[in-house]
N, C-alpha and C positions, 0 to 999 in steps of 0.2 A: 583715421589719422594718416596724413600723407607721409611718404618717405622723406628722409632728410635730403637736403640739396646734394646732388651728386650720387645718390643711392637709388639704383633702379628699383622701382616698386616690385615686390614679389620675389626677388631672387635671394633674399635672406642674407645678403652680404653687406658689410659695412659701407658707409659713404666713402667715396674715393679719397677724400682728404684724410680720413682716418687710416685708410689702407697705406697711403703714402707715408704718413707719420709712423705707423706701426712697423713698416718694413724699411724705413729710412731711404725713401726713393726720391730724394731731391734730384730734379732733372739735371742731366749732364750735358753741357754744351758740346763737348767733344763727340757725343753720340747724336747730336742734332735733336735732342729731346725737348718737346713742348707738349704738355699733357692737357687734354680737354676734360674738365671735371663736370661740366653741365650735362645732365642726362638729356635735356631737351635737344641739345645740339647733337650729341652722339646718336640719338635715335633718329633725328632728321637725316643724318649722314647715312645711317644704316638703311633707312627706307628708300634712299636713292638707288639702292641695289635690288629692290624688290622686283619680282617675288623671290623669297628666300627659302621657302619650305622645302624645295627639292635641290637646294644649292649648297655646294661646299664653298666656303669663303676662305680665301687666303688673306691673312692679315700680316703686315710687316711692321715690326716695332710696336707691339701692343702696350708696352710699358706696364702700368698698374692694372690695365684691363678695362678701362672705361668704354672704349669702342667695342671691345670684345663682348662685354656684358650686354651692350645695346644690340649687337648683332644677334646674340643668342635670344634675347628677349623678343626681338622682332621675328624670330622663328627660323633662323638659319639652321639647316639640317646638321651641318658640321662646320666648325671653324678650325683651320690649321694656322697656327700663329708662329712666326719666326721672330725670336727675340735674342739679341746679341748680349744684352745686359743681364748677367747672372743674378743681379740683385732683385730682378722682377719675377724670377721663377717661382718663389714662394707665394707671392700674391696671385699669380696665374694658376698655381696649383689649387688655391682656394676656389677660384672661378670654376676650374675643371671639376672639382668635387661637388659644386652646386649644380652643375649641368652634366651629369654622368654620360659618358660616351659621346659627348658633342663637342669637346674641345681637345685638340692635340697641340702640344707646345713643343717646338724644336728650338733648342739653343744653338745659335749659329749666326753666321754673317749672311745677310740676304744676297750680297754680291757674289757669294760662292755657292748658291743654292741651285740645284737641278730641279727647276720648276715642273717639268713634265713628269719626272720620276716621282716627285712629291705628291702630285695630284693624279697619278696614273690610276689609282683605285677609287677615285672620287665618285664616278658615275653621275649622270645628270649634269646640271650646270656647274661651272666653276666661275666664281666672281672674285676679283681682287678688290678688297676694300681696305684702305689704310690711310692713316695720318702719317704720311711718309717722313722719315728723318730728312730734314732739309738738305743735309750734306751729301745724300746719295740719291735723292728723288729723281733727278733727270737721268742719271745712269740707269736706274731701274726701269724707268719708263721706256727709254730707248731700247733696252733689252727686250721688253715685252712687245713693243711695236715691231721689232725686227725678227720676231719669232718666225721660224720656218719649220715645217710647211704651214701654209695659210689656207683656210681660217685657223686661228691659233687655238691653243689648249684652253684659253680663257674665253668666257662668253660675254663678260662686261667688266669694266673697271670703274671704281669710284675712288678717286685719289685726291688727297689734300696736298697742295703745293704752296709755296710762297706766291702771293698774288701776281707778282711780276712774271713768274714762270708760267702760271696758269694763263695769263694774258698772251704770252708768247705761243702757247699751244693752240689757242683758238683764234689767233690773229688773222686778219684778212689781208690780201695783197694790197700794197700801197701804204700800209701802216708801218710805223717804226718798229713795232714788235714782231712783224712778219719776218720769218727766217726759216732756217733748216728744220727746226723743231716743229713748226706749224705744218710744213710740207709733208714731213714723214707721218706726223700724227693724223692729219686730215686725209691723206691718201689712203691710209690703212684703216681709219676708223672715223665714225661720226663723233665729234667731240664737242661738248657744250659746257660752259661754265654755269654750274648749278647753284652755287652758294658761296657767299663771301663772308669771312669772319674777321673781326677786328682783333688786334693784339690782346685785348682784355679777355678774350674767350679762352685764352691759354694760361697755363701755369708752368713755368714763369712766362710772362708776356714777351713774345718776340718783338723785335724792333719794327717789323713790317706786318701788314695784313696778310691773310691767307685766303685761299679759295679752293673749292672742290670742283673737280672736272669729272664729268661722266663720259666714258668711252664705250661705244658699241662697234665691234669690228665689222668692216665691210666684207661680205662674203667673197667678192671678187673685185679688188681694187682696180680701177681703170684710169688711164690706159695701163695695160699689163706690162710690168717690167720687174727686174730684180730690185729688192729693197736695198741691197748693197750698192748697186749702180746708182739708184736714186740718191743714196747718201753721198756718193762721190760727186755727182752732179751738183747737188746743193752745197756741198762743202766748197767746191770751186767757185760757184756763183756768188755765194754769200761771204766767202772768205775775203773778197775784195768788192764789197757791195756798192761802193761809190763808183766803181768803174763800169763801163758798158760791158755787156756780155761777150762781145767779140774780143775783149781784152781779158776779162776775169776767167773765162773758160780755157785760156791757153795753158793753165796749170793742169788741165784735164786732157786736152788734145791740141796738136799743133794746127788743126784745121777747124777752129770754132765756127767760122763763118759758113763753112759747108754744112756743118751739123745744124746750125741755126736755120739756114735756108731750107734744108730738108724738113725741118719741124715747122716751117712757116712762121718763124719768130724773127722780127727785125733785130739785127745785131746791135742797134743803138740802144736797145732797152737795157735797163738794169734789173738785177735779180728781184727786187721787191715788186716789180711791175708784172711779173709772171704769175699765172695761176698755178694751183697745185697740178691741174691737168697738163699745163704746159711743161712743167718739170718732168712729169711722168712720161710725156711724149718724147722729150729730149732723151731721157734714159732709155726708152724703148728703141729709139733710132740709133743711139750710141751703141747699144748692145748688138744690133744686127748690121751695123755699117762698118766702114773701114776708117773710122775716125780715131781709132786708138793708135798711140805711138807704136812703131815697130819694136 
């Protein structure tokens, strides 16, 4: 006999719909909650992080534990879950009891978490796998991408975003979606859009589609520069994206044409016409030149 819909076969736990009803876990919009109840989907997402047998998985916002259960079923060595909603702790305790010594739950705000300290004793691989709360997803991603020193404390990330945000992450130069987020993400990692989900895949259904992006950190991002400087360059360039770079970069340096000439970039170009490598080269030259205001 097959397991009920939403109930991972073999883990002895109730279907997720029953868990939500039992613990009164109606999703809260204020917390950006949208739950995935379909086992097939959660296990597909978990498998994107494979291999998991030697991996400590960091999950943010597990809610009733659907993705958590899928990760454990797919063989994750250990899952560390960060949950802000105290209502979910009892349901997660049941998951922990079903998987002894393989799930640790921390009640707290992901934005205030010391990730390195949390995973210091992990050993082996560390993967971040999460259906991120929409209201903090980009903030969390930028924090993980700006980790220093590099290579980072994580080995790969499998993250769910609103589809629009996912498209901005993987966008190519010349497209409307291409911007600061794409440059930072693609300079520090290989990013690919792996899965798209319609609103009906969630409970409650959000107003937009969602997508899963897989990130693999680049051991040595090239050209080499400070990620903070790259952030400043892209902020200036895309802050006035309709203007030519010789104008938009004046918020960064009074001598933008000198900076652009040294980088071999025509000053008449606009930000969306530059490649990720172009931006990193600009940052590298800016750091080592005399283009900064006195």
